[in-house]
C-alpha atoms as a printed R data frame, in Angstrom:
   type eleno elety resid chain resno       x       y       z
1  ATOM     1    CA   MET     A     1  25.516 -23.828   5.234
2  ATOM     2    CA   ALA     A     2  25.544 -20.699   3.080
3  ATOM     3    CA   SER     A     3  25.897 -17.281   4.640
4  ATOM     4    CA   GLY     A     4  22.911 -14.979   4.781
5  ATOM     5    CA   ALA     A     5  24.312 -12.854   1.952
6  ATOM     6    CA   GLU     A     6  24.768 -15.941  -0.224
7  ATOM     7    CA   ARG     A     7  21.189 -17.091   0.395
8  ATOM     8    CA   VAL     A     8  19.874 -13.646  -0.494
9  ATOM     9    CA   ARG     A     9  21.986 -13.576  -3.673
10 ATOM    10    CA   LYS     A    10  20.693 -16.989  -4.751
11 ATOM    11    CA   HIS     A    11  17.105 -15.987  -3.996
12 ATOM    12    CA   ARG     A    12  17.468 -12.795  -6.054
13 ATOM    13    CA   GLU     A    13  18.984 -14.717  -8.965
14 ATOM    14    CA   LYS     A    14  16.113 -17.206  -8.828
15 ATOM    15    CA   MET     A    15  13.520 -14.427  -8.817
16 ATOM    16    CA   LYS     A    16  15.237 -12.612 -11.706
17 ATOM    17    CA   ALA     A    17  15.319 -15.851 -13.698
18 ATOM    18    CA   ALA     A    18  11.566 -16.159 -13.081
19 ATOM    19    CA   GLY     A    19  11.027 -12.700 -14.614
20 ATOM    20    CA   PHE     A    20  10.737 -10.628 -11.458
21 ATOM    21    CA   LYS     A    21  12.629  -7.489 -10.486
22 ATOM    22    CA   PRO     A    22  13.161  -6.002  -7.038
23 ATOM    23    CA   VAL     A    23  11.423  -2.755  -6.129
24 ATOM    24    CA   THR     A    24  11.430  -0.633  -2.999
25 ATOM    25    CA   ILE     A    25   8.096   0.603  -1.716
26 ATOM    26    CA   TRP     A    26   7.993   3.211   1.014
27 ATOM    27    CA   VAL     A    27   4.932   3.040   3.243
28 ATOM    28    CA   PRO     A    28   3.877   5.172   6.195
29 ATOM    29    CA   ASP     A    29   5.334   4.165   9.547
30 ATOM    30    CA   THR     A    30   2.229   3.521  11.610
31 ATOM    31    CA   ALA     A    31   4.326   3.530  14.781
32 ATOM    32    CA   ALA     A    32   5.707   7.017  14.123
33 ATOM    33    CA   PRO     A    33   4.796   9.733  16.606
34 ATOM    34    CA   GLY     A    34   1.834  11.739  15.366
35 ATOM    35    CA   TYR     A    35   0.733   9.169  12.772
36 ATOM    36    CA   ARG     A    36  -2.648   8.447  14.358
37 ATOM    37    CA   GLU     A    37  -3.338  12.128  14.967
38 ATOM    38    CA   ASN     A    38  -2.502  12.952  11.345
39 ATOM    39    CA   ILE     A    39  -4.812  10.225  10.026
40 ATOM    40    CA   ARG     A    40  -7.585  11.416  12.333
41 ATOM    41    CA   ARG     A    41  -7.103  15.006  11.154
42 ATOM    42    CA   GLN     A    42  -7.244  13.936   7.500
43 ATOM    43    CA   CYS     A    43 -10.387  11.857   8.075
44 ATOM    44    CA   LEU     A    44 -12.100  14.770   9.796
45 ATOM    45    CA   LEU     A    45 -11.194  17.051   6.883
46 ATOM    46    CA   ILE     A    46 -12.559  14.568   4.358
47 ATOM    47    CA   ASN     A    47 -15.759  13.997   6.337
48 ATOM    48    CA   ALA     A    48 -16.284  17.744   6.725
49 ATOM    49    CA   SER     A    49 -16.032  18.288   2.971
50 ATOM    50    CA   ALA     A    50 -19.355  18.829   1.223
51 ATOM    51    CA   ASP     A    51 -18.012  16.931  -1.794
52 ATOM    52    CA   SER     A    52 -16.802  13.830   0.077
53 ATOM    53    CA   SER     A    53 -19.988  11.825  -0.516
54 ATOM    54    CA   ILE     A    54 -19.983  12.756  -4.221
55 ATOM    55    CA   VAL     A    55 -16.391  11.592  -4.566
56 ATOM    56    CA   LEU     A    56 -17.097   8.350  -2.678
57 ATOM    57    CA   GLU     A    57 -20.137   7.623  -4.845
58 ATOM    58    CA   GLY     A    58 -18.039   8.205  -7.977
59 ATOM    59    CA   LEU     A    59 -15.329   5.852  -6.735
60 ATOM    60    CA   LEU     A    60 -17.876   3.162  -5.931
61 ATOM    61    CA   GLU     A    61 -19.443   3.516  -9.374
62 ATOM    62    CA   ALA     A    62 -16.024   3.154 -11.027
63 ATOM    63    CA   ALA     A    63 -15.034   0.154  -8.897
64 ATOM    64    CA   ASP     A    64 -15.509  -3.313 -10.309
65 ATOM    65    CA   PHE     A    65 -16.743  -5.676  -7.615
66 ATOM    66    CA   GLY     A    66 -17.901  -8.314 -10.129
67 ATOM    67    CA   ASP     A    67 -15.328 -10.909  -9.063
68 ATOM    68    CA   TRP     A    68 -16.001 -10.541  -5.342
69 ATOM    69    CA   VAL     A    69 -17.725 -13.467  -3.724
């Protein structure tokens, strides 16, 4: 049986041959201390903004939901 590193190497070669490239995407750590409080604070700021409904309406107008079933 191949080592873990060998399996990863083969998988990466296969993906490259299929036209893919690896990328790293950093996302928020939802388990980090203060994450929930920060999201709550941001939501309160957005909801308190007089322009929030205008922005939301603009986003909904620009969105294309035509393919949604």
